[in-house]
C-alpha positions in Angstrom: 0.0 0.0 0.0 1.3 3.4 -0.9 2.2 5.6 2.1 1.5 9.3 1.5 4.6 10.9 3.0 4.6 13.9 0.6 2.6 17.1 0.3 2.9 19.8 -2.4 3.0 23.5 -1.8 -0.7 24.1 -2.7 -1.7 21.3 -0.4 0.3 22.7 2.5 -1.1 26.2 1.9 -4.6 24.9 2.3 -3.7 23.2 5.6 -1.3 25.8 6.9 -3.2 26.6 10.1 -3.9 23.0 10.9 -0.4 21.6 11.0 2.8 21.8 13.1 5.3 23.1 10.6 9.0 22.4 11.1 11.9 24.0 9.2 14.9 21.7 9.2 17.3 24.1 7.5 20.3 25.9 9.2 19.3 28.7 11.5 20.6 31.4 9.2 18.4 30.2 6.4 15.4 30.1 8.6 16.1 33.7 9.8 16.2 35.2 6.3 13.2 33.4 4.9 10.8 30.7 6.2 7.2 29.7 5.8 5.0 31.7 8.1 4.1 29.8 11.3 7.0 27.3 11.1 9.3 26.4 14.0 13.0 25.9 13.5 14.6 22.6 14.3 18.1 21.7 13.1 18.8 18.0 13.7 21.8 17.9 11.4 24.9 16.2 12.9 23.0 14.3 15.6 24.1 10.8 14.5 24.4 7.4 16.1 27.6 5.3 15.9 26.4 2.2 17.7 23.0 0.7 16.7 22.9 -1.9 19.4 19.8 -1.9 21.6 20.9 0.4 24.5 22.4 3.2 22.5 19.6 3.0 19.9 16.9 3.4 22.5 18.7 6.4 24.1 19.2 8.0 20.7 15.6 7.8 19.7 14.5 9.1 23.1 16.5 12.3 22.4 14.4 12.9 19.3 11.1 12.5 21.2 12.3 15.3 23.5 13.5 17.5 20.6 10.2 17.1 18.6 8.2 17.6 21.8 10.0 20.9 22.5 8.8 22.1 19.1 5.2 21.3 19.9 5.0 18.0 18.0 2.2 15.8 19.3 0.5 12.7 17.9 -2.8 14.5 17.7 -1.8 17.2 15.2 -0.4 16.7 11.7 3.2 17.6 11.1 4.9 18.9 7.9 8.7 19.2 7.7 10.6 21.0 5.0 14.1 21.9 3.7 15.2 24.0 0.8 14.3 21.1 -1.4 13.2 17.5 -0.8 16.5 17.3 1.1 18.3 14.9 3.4 17.6 17.0 6.6 13.8 17.0 6.2 13.8 13.4 5.0 15.6 12.2 8.1 13.2 14.2 10.3 10.2 12.7 8.6 11.7 9.2 8.9 12.3 9.7 12.6 8.7 10.9 13.1 7.5 7.7 11.4 9.8 5.6 13.6 8.5 7.3 16.7 4.9 6.6 15.7 3.6 9.9 14.5 0.4 9.0 12.5 0.4 12.0 10.1 3.8 13.4 9.2 4.7 14.7 5.7 7.5 16.3 3.8 6.9 19.4 1.6 8.0 18.1 -1.8 10.5 20.6 -3.3 10.9 22.5 0.0 11.1 26.3 0.0 12.1 26.3 -3.6 8.7 24.8 -4.5 6.9 27.1 -2.1 8.4 30.2 -3.7 8.0 28.8 -7.3 4.3 28.5 -6.6 4.1 32.2 -5.7 4.0 32.0 -2.0 6.1 34.3 0.2 8.7 33.6 2.9 8.7 35.4 6.2 11.8 37.0 7.6 12.7 36.7 11.3 12.9 40.1 12.9 13.5 38.9 16.5 14.3 35.6 18.3 11.1 33.5 18.6 10.0 32.5 22.1 10.8 28.9 23.1 8.1 26.4 22.6 6.4 25.1 25.8 5.3 21.4 25.5 3.2 21.9 28.7 0.9 24.3 26.8 0.0 21.6 24.2 -3.8 21.0 24.1 -4.8 18.3 26.6 -6.5 16.3 23.8 -3.2 16.1 21.9 -1.3 13.0 23.0 2.5 13.0 22.9 4.3 10.6 20.5 3.4 7.2 21.7 6.0 5.0 23.5 6.1 2.1 21.1 8.4 2.4 18.1 7.9 1.3 14.5 11.0 -0.9 14.7 10.3 -2.3 11.2 11.4 1.0 9.7 14.9 0.7 11.3 17.9 -1.4 10.3 20.7 -2.0 12.7 24.2 -3.4 11.9 22.9 -6.8 13.0 20.0 -6.6 10.5 22.5 -5.6 7.8 24.8 -8.5 8.6 21.9 -10.9 8.2 20.8 -9.3 4.9 24.2 -9.9 3.2 23.7 -12.8 0.8 19.9 -13.0 1.6 18.0 -13.3 -1.7 15.0 -11.7 -0.1 16.9 -8.5 0.8 18.7 -5.8 -1.1 21.1 -3.4 0.4 21.3 0.0 -1.4 24.3 2.3 -1.1 23.0 5.8 -1.7 26.3 7.6 -1.2 28.4 9.3 -3.8 30.3 7.1 -6.3 33.6 8.0 -4.6 32.3 6.8 -1.3 30.8 3.6 -2.8 34.1 2.7 -4.5 36.2 3.6 -1.5 38.2 6.4 -3.0 36.6 8.8 -0.6 37.2 7.8 3.0 34.8 9.0 5.7 35.4 6.3 8.3 38.3 4.2 9.5 37.6 1.8 6.7 36.5 2.7 3.2 34.4 0.7 0.7 30.9 -0.6 0.7 28.8 -3.5 2.1 29.1 -6.8 0.1 26.4 -7.1 -2.5 25.1 -3.6 -2.1 23.8 -1.9 -5.3 24.6 1.7 -5.9 21.8 4.2 -6.4 22.9 7.7 -5.6 20.2 9.4 -3.6 19.9 12.5 -5.8 19.0 10.3 -8.8 15.4 10.2 -7.5 15.1 14.0 -7.4 14.4 16.2 -10.4 16.2 19.4 -11.4 14.1 21.4 -8.9 15.0 19.1 -6.0 11.5 17.4 -5.9 10.9 13.7 -6.1 10.5 12.3 -9.6 7.1 11.1 -10.7 6.2 7.6 -9.5 6.6 5.9 -12.9 10.2 7.3 -13.2 11.0 6.4 -9.6 9.8 2.9 -10.1 11.8 2.4 -13.3 15.0 3.8 -11.6 14.9 1.3 -8.8 13.6 -1.7 -10.7 16.5 -1.3 -13.2 19.0 -1.8 -10.3 17.1 -4.8 -8.8 15.5 -2.8 -6.0 12.0 -4.3 -6.2 9.0 -4.4 -3.8 9.2 -8.1 -3.2 12.4 -7.6 -1.2 13.3 -6.1 2.1 15.2 -2.9 1.1 17.9 -1.5 3.4 19.3 1.8 2.2 22.4 3.4 3.8 24.6 6.4 3.5 27.1 7.9 6.1 24.7 8.8 8.9 21.2 7.8 7.8 20.3 11.2 6.3 20.5 10.6 2.5 19.2 7.1 2.9 16.1 8.5 4.7 15.3 10.2 1.4 15.6 6.9 -0.4 13.3 5.4 2.3 10.6 8.0 1.5 11.0 7.5 -2.3 10.4 3.7 -2.0 7.6 4.0 0.6 5.9 6.5 -1.7 5.9 3.8 -4.4 4.3 1.3 -1.9 7.3 -0.8 -1.1 6.2 -2.8 1.9 9.5 -3.4 3.7 12.1 -0.6 3.7 14.4 -0.3 6.6 16.8 2.7 6.8 20.2 1.7 8.3 20.2 4.3 11.1 23.9 4.4 11.7 25.1 3.6 8.2 28.7 3.9 7.2 29.5 6.0 10.3 29.1 2.7 12.2 29.8 0.1 9.6 33.1 1.6 8.4 34.4 1.9 12.0 33.6 -1.7 13.1 36.3 -4.3 13.1 34.0 -7.2 12.3 32.0 -5.6 9.5 32.3 -7.1 6.0 33.6 -4.6 3.5 34.4 -4.7 -0.2 36.3 -2.1 -2.3 35.4 -1.8 -5.9 38.0 -0.7 -8.4 37.5 2.8 -9.8 
């Protein structure tokens, strides 16, 4: 079943007063131009380097607090955005889905699409007051305690997926990272059997997601099909979150973003690694 994780600029405009709107861009970008009514939340750089049970639980608990501090609750729809359909907003949306939010979407094309549709951006004239989670309406429950663990892949899941005909691992990093000529961890290379589909291949020239028929053809041509469990990864789970959204939008039933990605895998002594010649 197709999951509707995307909303276009016109759709957001119609619902603007009925959603919690989060701007995931750097603070300086938010200050000079943001969608009226949005709250700033920069999660970039908060990454996990150990996906075992304890660290993973603590890591996700941090995001429940951060989202709650921006007024996010399970009883109100959330829309996140970036300057395009970018990695920052994608990771925030994936985290909201993991944490069990029932209605979270990404503004497809981000502020570029918003402005291209003719809608203005507001400029920050003074520092906004901090959000107070205690002032949330009593009918708006917080993000529920149980996690959608099926949307997460740990290093243990990836180890099991290697060589499994029912799974496909997708390296969404740059070609140089995939081939090991660009080193961003103690060890360079890729995961054995991983197919390479650079994450920006599923975006158009405006930074929005390709139409479904083009998305489907792109991934099917690389053997990434809906009959398999798909595990995308990058360096820290940001770019691969965009791939997660692309595939779930197509209705892929089992897509699990490798939360720690190469930042963990490339620094583990027991991880299996291959290096492809340039």
